[in-house]
C-alpha positions as CSV (number, residue, x, y, z in Angstrom):
1,M,5.9,20.1,-0.8
2,T,8.8,18.9,-2.8
3,A,11.2,20.8,-4.9
4,P,12.9,19.2,-8.0
5,A,16.6,18.8,-8.1
6,S,18.5,21.1,-10.2
7,T,22.1,19.8,-9.7
8,T,24.0,16.9,-11.1
9,T,24.4,13.6,-9.4
10,S,28.1,14.1,-8.7
11,R,27.5,17.6,-7.2
12,R,24.5,16.5,-5.2
13,G,26.5,13.9,-3.5
14,R,27.9,16.7,-1.4
15,I,24.7,18.4,-0.5
16,P,23.8,17.9,3.2
17,A,20.4,16.7,4.1
18,A,18.5,16.0,7.4
19,Y,15.7,13.6,8.3
20,V,13.8,15.1,11.2
21,L,11.2,13.1,13.2
22,E,8.3,14.5,15.1
23,D,9.7,13.6,18.5
24,G,12.9,15.6,17.8
25,R,15.2,12.8,16.6
26,V,17.4,14.1,13.7
27,F,19.5,11.9,11.2
28,R,21.9,13.6,8.9
29,G,23.1,12.5,5.5
30,Q,23.3,13.6,1.9
31,A,20.6,14.5,-0.7
32,Y,19.3,11.6,-2.7
33,G,16.9,12.2,-5.6
34,A,15.3,15.7,-5.7
35,V,16.6,18.5,-3.4
36,G,14.3,20.5,-1.2
37,E,11.8,19.5,1.5
38,T,9.0,17.0,2.0
39,F,6.7,15.8,4.7
40,G,4.9,12.6,5.6
41,E,4.4,9.8,8.0
42,A,7.7,8.1,8.8
43,V,7.5,4.3,8.1
44,F,9.9,1.5,7.2
45,N,9.9,-1.3,4.6
46,T,11.6,-4.6,5.2
47,G,11.7,-5.8,1.6
48,M,15.1,-6.6,0.2
49,T,13.7,-6.4,-3.5
50,G,11.0,-4.7,-5.2
51,Y,11.8,-1.1,-4.4
52,Q,10.3,0.0,-7.8
53,E,6.9,-1.6,-6.9
54,T,7.1,0.1,-3.4
55,L,7.7,3.6,-4.8
56,T,4.8,3.4,-7.2
57,D,2.3,1.8,-4.8
58,P,-0.4,4.4,-4.3
59,S,-0.9,3.1,-0.7
60,Y,2.4,4.9,0.2
61,H,0.8,8.3,-0.6
62,R,2.0,11.0,2.0
63,Q,4.6,8.5,3.6
64,I,8.3,8.8,3.8
65,V,9.6,5.3,3.4
66,A,12.9,4.1,4.9
67,M,14.3,1.0,3.5
68,T,15.8,-1.5,5.9
69,A,17.8,-3.3,3.2
70,P,21.1,-1.5,3.2
71,Q,21.7,-1.0,-0.6
72,I,19.0,0.2,-2.8
73,G,19.0,1.0,-6.6
74,N,21.1,-2.0,-7.8
75,T,18.8,-2.8,-10.7
76,G,17.9,0.8,-11.7
77,V,14.4,1.7,-13.0
78,N,12.6,0.0,-15.9
79,D,9.4,0.9,-17.6
80,E,7.6,-2.5,-16.9
81,D,7.5,-2.9,-13.1
82,Q,5.6,0.2,-12.0
83,E,2.4,-0.4,-10.0
84,S,1.0,2.8,-11.1
85,S,1.8,5.8,-13.4
86,R,4.0,7.7,-11.0
87,I,6.0,7.4,-7.7
88,W,3.7,8.0,-4.7
89,V,6.0,7.9,-1.7
90,A,6.3,11.5,-0.1
91,G,10.0,10.9,0.5
92,Y,12.7,8.1,0.3
93,V,15.3,7.2,3.0
94,V,18.2,4.8,2.1
95,R,21.5,3.8,3.6
96,D,23.8,3.0,0.7
97,P,22.4,4.0,-2.9
98,S,23.9,1.9,-5.5
99,R,26.4,3.8,-7.7
100,I,25.6,1.9,-10.8
101,S,22.5,0.2,-12.2
102,S,23.1,-3.4,-13.3
103,N,20.1,-5.0,-15.1
104,W,19.3,-5.6,-18.7
105,R,15.9,-4.0,-18.4
106,A,17.2,-0.8,-16.6
107,K,16.5,2.4,-18.6
108,R,17.8,4.9,-15.9
109,S,19.0,5.0,-12.3
110,L,16.8,5.2,-9.4
111,D,18.5,8.5,-8.4
112,E,17.5,10.0,-11.8
113,E,14.0,8.6,-11.6
114,L,13.6,10.3,-8.1
115,Q,15.0,13.6,-9.4
116,A,12.7,13.5,-12.5
117,Q,9.6,13.0,-10.4
118,G,10.6,15.6,-7.7
119,I,10.9,13.0,-4.9
120,V,13.1,14.4,-2.1
121,G,15.2,11.7,-0.4
122,I,18.3,11.3,1.9
123,S,21.1,8.7,1.8
124,G,24.0,7.9,4.1
125,V,21.9,7.6,7.2
126,D,21.7,4.6,9.5
127,T,18.3,3.0,8.4
128,R,18.8,0.3,11.1
129,A,18.8,2.9,13.8
130,I,15.8,4.6,12.2
131,T,13.8,1.3,12.1
132,R,14.7,0.5,15.7
133,H,13.5,4.0,16.8
134,L,10.2,3.6,14.9
135,R,9.5,0.2,16.3
136,E,10.0,1.6,19.8
137,A,8.4,5.0,19.5
138,G,5.8,4.2,16.6
139,A,5.1,5.7,13.2
140,M,5.1,9.5,13.3
141,R,5.3,12.6,11.2
142,A,8.7,13.4,9.6
143,G,10.4,15.6,7.1
144,I,13.4,15.5,4.8
145,F,15.3,18.8,4.2
146,S,18.2,19.3,1.9
147,G,20.0,22.1,0.1
148,H,18.3,25.4,0.5
149,A,15.6,23.8,2.7
150,L,18.0,23.0,5.5
151,A,17.5,25.2,8.7
152,D,18.3,24.9,12.3
153,D,16.8,21.8,14.1
154,A,14.2,23.8,16.0
155,T,12.8,25.4,12.7
156,M,12.8,22.0,10.9
157,L,11.1,20.3,13.8
158,E,8.4,23.0,13.9
159,R,7.7,22.5,10.2
160,V,7.4,18.8,10.7
161,R,4.9,19.2,13.5
162,Q,2.7,21.4,11.3
163,A,2.2,18.6,8.8
164,P,-1.0,16.7,9.0
165,A,-1.2,13.3,10.8
166,M,-2.2,10.0,9.0
167,E,-5.0,9.4,11.5
168,G,-8.2,10.8,10.2
169,A,-6.7,11.3,6.6
170,D,-9.0,10.7,3.7
171,L,-6.7,9.9,0.9
172,C,-8.0,7.2,-1.4
173,G,-9.8,9.8,-3.6
174,E,-6.4,11.6,-4.2
175,V,-4.8,8.5,-5.8
176,A,-7.8,6.8,-7.6
177,T,-8.7,7.0,-11.2
178,D,-11.1,9.8,-12.3
179,E,-12.5,7.7,-15.2
180,V,-13.7,4.2,-15.6
181,Y,-11.4,1.9,-17.5
182,V,-11.4,-1.8,-18.4
183,V,-8.7,-4.5,-18.2
184,P,-9.9,-7.1,-20.6
185,A,-9.8,-10.8,-19.8
186,I,-6.8,-12.7,-21.2
187,G,-8.2,-15.4,-23.4
188,E,-11.7,-16.4,-23.0
189,K,-13.8,-14.1,-20.9
190,K,-15.5,-15.9,-18.0
191,F,-16.6,-13.3,-15.5
192,T,-16.9,-9.6,-15.1
193,V,-15.7,-7.8,-11.9
194,A,-16.4,-4.3,-10.8
195,A,-13.3,-3.1,-9.0
196,L,-13.4,0.1,-6.8
197,D,-10.0,1.9,-7.1
198,L,-9.0,3.1,-3.7
199,G,-5.4,3.1,-4.7
200,I,-5.3,0.0,-6.9
201,K,-2.0,-1.5,-8.0
202,G,-1.6,-2.4,-11.7
203,M,-0.8,-6.1,-11.0
204,T,-4.1,-6.6,-9.3
205,P,-6.5,-6.4,-12.3
206,H,-3.8,-8.3,-14.2
207,R,-4.0,-11.3,-11.9
208,M,-7.7,-11.4,-12.4
209,A,-7.4,-11.0,-16.1
210,E,-5.0,-14.1,-16.2
211,R,-8.0,-16.0,-14.9
212,G,-10.4,-14.8,-17.6
213,I,-12.0,-12.0,-15.6
214,E,-12.8,-8.7,-17.3
215,V,-12.3,-6.0,-14.7
216,H,-14.0,-2.6,-14.9
217,V,-12.0,-0.3,-12.7
218,L,-14.2,2.4,-11.1
219,P,-13.4,5.6,-9.2
220,A,-13.2,5.6,-5.4
221,N,-16.5,7.6,-5.1
222,A,-18.5,5.2,-7.4
223,T,-22.0,4.6,-6.3
224,V,-24.0,1.4,-6.0
225,E,-25.6,2.3,-9.3
226,D,-22.1,2.7,-10.9
227,V,-21.1,-0.8,-9.6
228,Y,-24.0,-2.6,-10.9
229,A,-24.2,-0.7,-14.1
230,V,-21.4,-3.1,-15.4
231,N,-23.5,-6.1,-14.6
232,P,-20.7,-7.7,-12.3
233,D,-20.3,-11.3,-11.4
234,G,-18.2,-10.0,-8.5
235,V,-17.1,-6.9,-6.8
236,F,-13.5,-6.1,-5.6
237,F,-12.2,-3.3,-3.3
238,S,-8.5,-2.4,-3.7
239,N,-5.7,-1.4,-1.4
240,G,-5.3,2.3,-0.8
241,P,-3.9,5.0,1.6
242,G,-5.3,6.8,4.6
243,D,-7.5,6.0,7.5
244,P,-10.3,3.5,6.8
245,A,-12.5,5.3,9.4
246,T,-13.0,8.1,6.9
247,A,-14.4,5.9,4.1
248,D,-18.1,6.1,5.0
249,G,-19.2,6.3,1.4
250,Q,-17.3,3.2,0.3
251,V,-18.6,1.2,3.4
252,A,-22.2,2.1,2.4
253,V,-21.7,0.8,-1.1
254,L,-20.1,-2.4,0.3
255,R,-23.1,-3.0,2.6
256,E,-25.3,-2.9,-0.5
257,V,-23.0,-5.4,-2.1
258,L,-23.3,-7.6,0.8
259,G,-27.0,-7.2,0.9
260,R,-27.3,-8.3,-2.7
261,R,-25.1,-11.3,-1.9
262,T,-22.8,-10.5,-4.8
263,P,-19.4,-12.3,-4.5
264,F,-16.9,-9.9,-2.9
265,F,-13.1,-9.9,-2.5
266,G,-11.1,-7.1,-0.8
267,I,-7.4,-6.5,-0.3
268,C,-5.7,-4.4,2.3
269,F,-7.9,-1.1,2.6
270,G,-10.6,-3.4,1.1
271,N,-10.3,-5.7,4.1
272,Q,-10.6,-2.8,6.4
273,L,-13.7,-1.7,4.8
274,L,-15.3,-5.1,4.8
275,G,-14.5,-5.1,8.6
276,R,-16.4,-1.9,9.0
277,A,-19.3,-3.0,6.8
278,L,-19.7,-6.0,9.1
279,G,-19.7,-3.8,12.2
280,F,-16.1,-4.1,13.4
281,G,-13.8,-1.3,14.2
282,T,-10.4,-0.3,12.9
283,Y,-7.4,1.0,14.7
284,K,-3.9,2.4,13.9
285,L,-1.1,0.0,14.3
286,K,2.0,1.2,16.2
287,Y,4.3,1.0,13.2
288,G,2.4,-1.0,10.6
289,H,3.5,-4.0,8.4
290,R,5.4,-3.0,5.3
291,G,7.6,-5.5,3.3
292,I,7.5,-8.7,1.4
293,N,8.4,-11.1,4.2
294,Q,5.6,-11.1,6.6
295,P,4.4,-14.6,7.9
296,V,0.6,-15.1,7.8
297,Q,-1.4,-18.2,8.8
298,D,-4.3,-19.1,6.7
299,R,-6.5,-20.5,9.5
300,T,-8.9,-22.3,7.1
301,T,-6.0,-24.5,5.9
302,G,-3.4,-24.2,8.6
303,K,-0.8,-23.2,5.9
304,V,1.8,-20.5,6.7
305,E,2.4,-18.0,3.8
306,V,5.2,-15.5,3.4
307,T,3.4,-12.5,2.2
308,A,3.7,-8.8,1.0
309,H,2.3,-6.1,3.3
310,N,1.7,-2.4,3.3
311,H,-0.7,-1.3,5.9
312,G,-0.7,1.0,9.1
313,F,-4.4,0.2,10.1
314,A,-6.0,-3.0,11.0
315,V,-9.4,-4.6,11.7
316,D,-10.4,-5.0,15.4
317,A,-12.2,-8.5,15.2
318,P,-12.1,-11.4,17.8
319,L,-9.6,-14.1,16.9
320,D,-11.0,-16.7,19.3
321,R,-14.6,-17.1,18.0
322,I,-17.1,-16.7,15.2
323,S,-18.9,-13.3,15.2
324,E,-22.5,-12.7,14.5
325,T,-23.1,-9.7,12.3
326,A,-25.9,-8.1,10.3
327,F,-24.8,-10.1,7.4
328,G,-24.3,-13.5,9.1
329,R,-21.5,-15.3,10.8
330,V,-17.9,-14.0,10.2
331,E,-14.6,-15.6,11.2
332,V,-11.0,-14.3,11.1
333,S,-9.5,-16.3,8.3
334,H,-5.9,-15.2,8.3
335,V,-3.7,-13.9,11.2
336,C,-0.2,-12.4,11.3
337,L,2.2,-14.7,13.2
338,N,4.4,-11.8,14.3
339,D,1.7,-10.0,16.3
340,D,-1.7,-11.6,15.9
341,V,-3.0,-8.8,13.8
342,V,-6.2,-9.7,11.8
343,E,-5.0,-10.4,8.3
344,G,-8.3,-11.7,6.7
345,L,-12.0,-12.1,7.2
346,Q,-14.3,-14.8,5.8
347,C,-18.1,-14.5,5.7
348,L,-19.7,-17.9,6.4
349,D,-23.2,-17.0,5.2
350,Q,-22.1,-14.7,2.4
351,P,-19.8,-15.1,-0.7
352,A,-17.5,-12.5,0.7
353,F,-13.9,-12.5,2.0
354,S,-10.9,-10.3,2.3
355,V,-7.2,-10.2,3.3
356,Q,-5.0,-7.5,4.7
357,Y,-2.0,-8.2,2.6
358,H,-1.2,-8.4,-1.2
359,P,-1.8,-11.6,-3.0
360,E,-0.9,-9.9,-6.3
361,A,2.6,-9.2,-4.9
362,A,4.4,-8.3,-8.3
363,A,7.8,-8.4,-6.6
364,G,6.9,-11.6,-4.8
365,P,6.4,-13.7,-2.8
366,H,3.5,-15.5,-4.6
367,D,2.4,-17.8,-1.7
368,A,-1.1,-16.1,-1.6
369,A,-1.9,-16.1,-5.4
370,Y,-4.5,-18.8,-4.7
371,L,-6.8,-16.1,-3.3
372,F,-7.7,-15.0,-6.8
373,D,-8.6,-18.6,-7.6
374,R,-10.8,-18.6,-4.4
375,F,-12.5,-15.4,-5.7
376,F,-13.1,-17.1,-9.1
377,A,-14.6,-20.2,-7.4
378,S,-16.8,-17.9,-5.4
379,M,-18.2,-16.4,-8.5
380,E,-18.5,-19.9,-10.1
381,G,-20.5,-21.1,-7.1
382,Q,-22.8,-18.1,-7.2
383,R,-23.5,-18.4,-10.8
384,A,-24.3,-22.2,-10.4
């Protein structure tokens, strides 16, 4: 779906490109990164920093990301800040790409990295207008076309409308590890956690390792037997792409975990799967939450946190009461202050909880890092 660039940066600056939305809106600019065509869900990210972490987040698989911050690429690309082994976004939309990289850790420019990995992008477009349009019309399918892939608007629009939608997409198996690997505890080992990789970011097991937790990262299709083969003190479900309504196998595993009363912690996709395991539904948000400046209230403490988000689906659970489920009482523990979306679940009769956002937040903010301590305390309490 993407074609790698074969021209130099100076020449590519003159190559025209078009960003075509499913509803017929077209934005015209210049090629950025690879030249060719790509398709995905049109979304926007409100973060002013952390573009490298965004690009390499597996949760962005099959999405074309528009950055609302006007200038992107200032600090180049280094070899330390990746959240995974590759760029996962389907395409990249920026207004003003930085002409130089200015950071002592930078190894290459962002433009060069996008070219090397075959990521088709577009620059010189009004990302504010794109964001306003998506906020009004909702996330939708889109395509970026540049160079030889450019065609008349009707042809490009038809190509976009032939692309698969995000609803009903089963994607976590496409981004997860194929083999089990272990992230050792830093310092004295205190607990063992079995982590289901549904699109896990590299910083997540690192945050647990910092707390003396040895993390066994398992493939997305791991069975209950696989999970308990590592003799875990706790079980973790990661973030990931796609529609949570497709993850029946993972939900079945999680219900077994709850049945055994093993401490559980879920992030993002993991929060949605805990919701499903408890009997709640999930639904697609109009345009989702993506960025590192989303206000969330921890209702258990009253504290308001500024948090990192990347989700287009959410859990449908009541905010105004405690729910009775097959696994005991459950309450909504966190809520987004922008739109009252459920941002966390807390089991009151089980050692299980989850949040919809990202407490590992490599690019910041770090307001929610305490949740890893809460998971640690849960395992301590269960052992005692």
